[in-house]
C-alpha positions as CSV (number, residue, x, y, z in Angstrom):
1,M,23.3,94.6,52.2
2,N,24.4,91.3,53.7
3,A,24.8,88.4,51.2
4,R,25.3,86.0,54.1
5,A,21.7,86.7,55.3
6,A,20.5,85.6,51.9
7,A,22.8,82.5,52.0
8,R,21.4,81.6,55.4
9,A,17.9,82.0,54.0
10,I,18.6,79.6,51.2
11,D,20.1,77.0,53.7
12,A,16.9,77.3,55.8
13,L,14.7,76.8,52.8
14,H,16.6,73.6,52.1
15,R,16.0,72.4,55.6
16,G,12.3,73.1,55.6
17,W,12.7,76.0,58.1
18,P,10.6,79.2,57.9
19,V,12.2,82.5,56.9
20,T,11.2,86.1,57.0
21,V,11.8,88.3,53.9
22,M,11.5,92.1,54.2
23,A,11.5,94.9,51.7
24,G,11.0,98.7,52.6
25,G,10.2,98.0,56.2
26,S,7.4,95.4,55.4
27,G,7.5,91.7,54.7
28,Y,6.3,88.2,55.3
29,A,7.1,85.1,57.2
30,L,7.5,82.2,54.7
31,L,7.6,78.4,54.7
32,A,8.6,76.8,51.3
33,V,5.9,74.4,50.1
34,E,8.4,72.0,48.6
35,S,10.5,71.4,51.8
36,A,7.7,71.7,54.3
37,S,6.6,68.8,56.4
38,D,3.2,68.3,58.2
39,Q,4.9,69.0,61.5
40,A,6.8,72.1,60.2
41,L,3.6,73.5,58.7
42,A,1.6,72.9,62.0
43,E,4.3,74.7,63.9
44,F,4.5,77.6,61.4
45,D,0.7,77.9,60.9
46,P,-1.2,76.3,63.8
47,G,-4.4,78.1,62.8
48,G,-4.3,77.0,59.1
49,R,-4.6,80.6,57.9
50,A,-1.4,80.9,55.8
51,D,-2.1,81.9,52.2
52,I,0.1,80.6,49.4
53,L,2.5,82.7,47.4
54,I,3.2,81.4,43.8
55,S,4.8,82.8,40.7
56,A,2.8,84.8,38.2
57,S,3.6,82.2,35.5
58,R,2.1,79.4,37.8
59,A,-0.8,81.6,38.6
60,E,-1.6,82.1,34.9
61,T,-1.7,78.3,34.4
62,L,-4.2,78.3,37.3
63,K,-6.2,81.0,35.6
64,L,-5.7,83.4,38.5
65,T,-3.8,86.4,37.0
66,N,-7.0,87.8,35.5
67,Q,-8.4,88.1,38.9
68,F,-5.4,90.2,40.1
69,A,-4.8,93.1,37.7
70,A,-1.7,94.2,39.5
71,A,0.1,90.9,39.0
72,E,3.6,91.3,37.5
73,P,5.7,88.4,36.3
74,D,8.4,89.0,38.9
75,R,6.2,89.8,41.8
76,G,4.1,86.7,42.3
77,V,0.5,86.1,43.1
78,L,-1.1,85.4,46.5
79,L,-3.6,82.6,46.6
80,E,-6.2,82.7,49.3
81,R,-6.0,79.6,51.6
82,A,-9.2,77.7,51.7
83,P,-9.8,75.3,54.6
84,W,-9.5,72.3,52.3
85,I,-6.0,73.2,51.0
86,D,-3.7,70.9,53.0
87,L,0.0,70.2,52.4
88,P,-0.4,67.7,49.6
89,L,-2.8,70.0,47.6
90,A,-0.5,72.9,48.3
91,F,2.3,71.0,46.7
92,A,0.0,70.1,43.7
93,I,-0.6,73.8,43.4
94,A,3.1,74.6,43.3
95,D,4.2,71.7,41.0
96,P,2.8,71.8,37.4
97,V,4.2,68.3,36.8
98,Q,1.2,66.9,38.8
99,D,-1.4,68.8,36.8
100,L,-2.3,65.7,34.7
101,N,-2.2,63.2,37.5
102,S,-4.2,65.1,40.1
103,P,-6.5,67.7,38.6
104,L,-6.8,70.7,40.9
105,K,-10.1,71.0,42.8
106,G,-10.4,74.7,42.9
107,P,-11.8,77.3,42.6
108,F,-8.9,79.4,43.8
109,R,-8.9,83.1,44.5
110,A,-6.1,85.6,44.2
111,K,-5.6,88.3,46.9
112,P,-3.7,91.6,46.8
113,L,-0.1,91.6,48.0
114,I,0.6,94.0,50.7
115,A,4.4,93.8,50.3
116,P,5.0,92.9,46.6
117,E,8.8,93.7,46.7
118,A,9.2,91.3,49.6
119,A,7.2,88.7,47.7
120,A,9.5,89.1,44.6
121,A,12.6,88.7,46.8
122,A,11.1,85.5,48.3
123,L,10.5,84.0,44.9
124,R,14.0,84.9,43.9
125,I,15.4,83.2,47.0
126,A,13.4,80.1,46.1
127,R,14.9,80.1,42.7
128,L,18.4,80.6,44.0
129,A,17.8,77.7,46.2
130,G,16.6,75.5,43.4
131,I,13.2,74.8,44.9
132,L,9.7,75.5,43.5
133,P,8.8,79.1,43.9
134,A,5.9,78.6,46.2
135,F,5.4,79.5,49.9
136,F,3.0,79.3,52.7
137,L,2.8,83.0,53.8
138,L,1.9,84.8,57.0
139,E,1.9,88.5,57.9
140,G,2.8,89.9,61.3
141,D,5.3,88.9,63.9
142,V,5.9,85.2,63.3
143,P,9.1,83.5,64.7
144,T,11.4,82.3,62.0
145,E,14.9,81.0,61.7
146,V,16.4,83.7,59.3
147,T,15.5,87.2,58.3
148,A,16.8,88.5,55.0
149,D,16.0,91.8,53.2
150,A,15.4,92.2,49.5
151,A,18.7,94.1,49.4
152,D,20.4,90.9,50.8
153,V,19.0,88.8,48.1
154,E,20.2,91.4,45.5
155,A,23.7,91.3,47.0
156,Y,23.8,87.5,46.8
157,D,26.4,87.2,43.9
158,D,28.3,84.0,43.5
159,A,30.7,85.7,41.1
160,A,31.8,88.7,43.4
161,R,33.7,86.6,46.0
162,L,34.7,83.7,43.8
163,A,38.4,82.8,44.3
164,I,40.8,80.1,43.3
165,A,40.8,77.3,45.9
166,T,43.4,75.0,44.4
167,R,44.9,73.7,41.2
168,A,46.7,70.5,40.0
169,R,47.9,68.7,36.9
170,L,45.3,66.5,35.3
171,P,46.0,64.5,32.2
172,V,42.7,63.8,30.4
173,A,41.7,61.7,27.4
174,A,41.6,64.8,25.2
175,S,45.1,66.0,26.1
176,E,47.8,64.8,28.6
177,M,48.9,68.4,29.0
178,A,46.0,69.8,31.2
179,E,45.7,71.6,34.6
180,I,42.5,71.6,36.7
181,V,41.7,74.7,38.7
182,A,38.9,74.8,41.4
183,F,37.0,77.9,42.4
184,R,34.6,78.6,45.2
185,S,33.0,81.4,47.1
186,P,32.0,81.7,50.8
187,E,28.2,81.8,50.0
188,E,28.0,79.0,47.5
189,P,28.9,75.4,48.5
190,Q,29.3,74.2,45.0
191,E,32.7,74.5,43.3
192,H,33.2,75.7,39.7
193,I,36.0,74.1,37.6
194,A,38.4,75.2,34.9
195,L,40.4,72.8,32.8
196,I,43.4,74.5,31.1
197,I,44.5,72.5,28.0
198,G,47.8,72.9,26.2
199,K,50.6,75.2,26.8
200,R,49.7,78.8,27.5
201,D,51.1,81.4,25.3
202,A,50.3,85.0,24.1
203,S,47.6,83.8,21.6
204,T,43.9,84.1,22.3
205,P,42.6,80.9,24.0
206,V,39.7,78.8,22.8
207,V,37.2,78.8,25.7
208,R,34.1,76.8,26.3
209,L,31.4,77.6,28.9
210,H,29.9,74.2,29.8
211,S,27.0,74.1,32.4
212,E,27.0,71.0,34.5
213,C,24.5,68.3,33.3
214,L,24.6,65.1,35.3
215,T,22.2,63.3,33.1
216,G,24.1,64.2,29.9
217,D,27.7,64.4,31.0
218,V,27.7,61.4,33.4
219,L,24.7,59.2,32.5
220,G,24.8,59.6,28.7
221,S,21.3,61.1,28.4
222,L,20.0,61.2,24.8
223,K,17.4,64.0,25.7
224,C,20.0,66.7,25.4
225,D,23.3,67.4,23.6
226,C,25.3,68.2,26.7
227,G,27.6,65.1,26.9
228,P,28.6,65.2,23.2
229,Q,29.1,68.9,23.4
230,L,31.4,68.5,26.4
231,H,33.6,65.8,24.8
232,Q,33.8,67.6,21.4
233,A,34.6,70.9,23.0
234,L,37.6,69.2,24.9
235,H,38.9,67.9,21.6
236,Q,38.5,71.2,19.8
237,I,40.3,73.0,22.6
238,A,43.1,70.3,22.4
239,D,43.4,70.9,18.7
240,A,44.0,74.6,19.3
241,K,47.2,76.0,20.6
242,W,45.6,76.3,24.1
243,G,42.3,76.9,25.7
244,V,40.1,76.5,28.7
245,L,36.9,74.6,29.5
246,L,34.9,76.2,32.3
247,Y,32.6,73.6,34.0
248,L,30.0,75.7,35.7
249,R,27.8,74.3,38.5
250,Q,24.6,75.7,36.9
251,E,22.6,72.6,36.3
252,G,19.6,72.8,34.1
253,R,20.4,76.3,32.9
254,G,20.5,77.4,36.5
255,I,17.3,75.9,37.8
256,G,19.0,73.0,39.5
257,L,18.9,69.2,39.0
258,V,15.5,68.5,40.6
259,N,13.8,71.2,38.7
260,K,15.5,70.1,35.5
261,L,14.0,66.7,36.0
262,R,10.6,68.3,36.6
263,A,11.2,70.1,33.2
264,Y,11.9,66.7,31.7
265,A,8.6,65.3,33.0
266,L,6.8,68.4,31.5
267,Q,8.5,67.7,28.2
268,D,7.1,64.3,28.2
269,Q,3.6,65.9,28.6
270,G,4.3,67.8,25.4
271,F,5.9,71.1,26.5
272,D,9.2,72.2,25.0
273,T,12.2,73.1,27.2
274,V,11.3,76.9,27.1
275,D,7.7,76.5,28.1
276,A,8.6,73.8,30.8
277,N,11.0,76.2,32.5
278,V,8.4,79.0,32.5
279,R,5.6,76.7,33.6
280,L,7.8,75.8,36.7
281,G,8.1,79.5,37.5
282,F,11.7,79.9,36.4
283,A,13.4,82.0,33.7
284,I,14.1,80.5,30.3
285,D,17.8,80.6,31.1
286,A,18.7,81.4,34.7
287,R,22.4,81.0,34.4
288,D,24.8,83.8,35.6
289,F,27.6,84.1,33.0
290,S,29.4,86.7,35.3
291,V,30.6,83.6,37.3
292,A,32.4,82.4,34.1
293,A,33.8,85.9,33.5
294,R,35.1,86.1,37.1
295,M,36.9,82.6,36.6
296,L,38.6,84.0,33.5
297,H,39.7,87.2,35.2
298,L,41.2,85.1,38.0
299,L,43.1,83.1,35.4
300,G,44.4,86.3,33.9
301,I,42.4,86.0,30.7
302,D,40.6,88.9,29.2
303,K,40.1,87.9,25.6
304,V,38.8,84.6,24.2
305,N,37.7,82.7,21.1
306,L,34.4,81.4,22.5
307,L,33.3,78.0,21.5
308,T,29.4,78.3,21.6
309,N,26.3,78.3,19.6
310,N,24.6,80.5,22.2
311,P,24.6,84.3,21.7
312,L,23.8,84.9,25.3
313,K,27.1,83.5,26.3
314,V,28.9,86.0,24.1
315,E,26.7,88.9,25.5
316,G,27.2,87.7,29.1
317,L,30.9,87.5,28.8
318,E,31.3,90.9,27.1
319,K,29.0,92.6,29.6
320,A,31.3,91.3,32.4
321,G,34.4,92.6,30.7
322,I,35.6,89.6,28.7
323,K,36.4,90.4,25.0
324,V,35.0,87.7,22.6
325,A,37.3,88.1,19.6
326,K,35.6,85.3,17.7
327,R,32.7,82.9,18.1
328,L,33.4,79.3,17.1
329,P,30.4,77.0,16.4
330,L,30.0,73.7,18.1
331,A,28.1,71.2,15.7
332,I,26.5,68.1,17.3
333,K,24.5,65.5,15.4
334,A,20.9,65.1,16.6
335,N,19.3,61.9,17.6
336,P,15.5,61.0,17.7
337,H,15.4,61.8,21.4
338,N,16.8,65.4,21.3
339,A,15.9,66.6,17.7
340,H,13.0,68.7,19.0
341,Y,15.1,70.0,21.9
342,L,17.8,71.2,19.4
343,T,15.1,72.7,17.2
344,T,13.6,74.5,20.1
345,K,17.1,76.0,21.1
346,R,17.5,77.2,17.5
347,D,14.0,78.6,17.1
348,R,13.2,79.9,20.6
349,T,16.5,80.8,22.3
350,G,18.5,81.9,19.2
351,H,21.1,79.2,19.1
352,K,23.0,79.1,15.8
353,L,26.0,77.4,14.2
């Protein structure tokens, strides 16, 4: 297992380069639909014969899963490439946001996957890269930039090699007595942050896991409750003896900024936050709370009073070896723009005060 191979594959996908993904001795050459250019596609597939790999949830939207009885949610569906499927149409196939603006021409036909495990690993790499899970796919000996095995993708673990990079005193509005600690790992370029507030003692700290939200935290978006939650959590921690805010670089519940904005566009079309994520081919919540647990372990913290309405955070921390002594609610007043979002979190993802 080589996590660096998976990291190189993720980088290649961002750059629009083809990759090979293997599993059990068989696999595929792949070019991500989202990052492909006309030139890259022509070089990868000069004969125009590459089929298109999409997620099973996207295939269901396209009414394809009933043609492929062996389709499983995590293994994807192979779409036969018709001569009229060019790059713009392939992107329309991949991106559900475009469904209302450019109705798909069809009909499309699903094909059996020769290496379903390799296809599943490819879709997972796409999700780790924060791009739409859709590829042009070729079988056989095709030159690519990077080769990764399904085991390499499985070994790609941001938490395992996370380490403290540096720390410094940082007075903030909620408390002048605060220290910021930065964490990073060799495979992941984004740094996670901990803000330790107050004077540490033997008592159990109040801890908040806050996933990055550029639109809410920085721009003051009214579509979510992230910004108000962040600032209220800082003040609740400051009112305790001491505590820690973990700022996790897991935008959009782990699907990335661009895909979160796509989910916003789908919400404007009438889908709630759960259905939008699934329609894009992602998990309802793709975050990895073992990252937060690793950060707490590195800070020498093994027991917390967790400030959250989300039972998955409690479960995720305890599964990773952090004892949650108490769950503390975080109540935020709704506004007309996020009322449905908050109701969805309560009714469909189990959030509670």
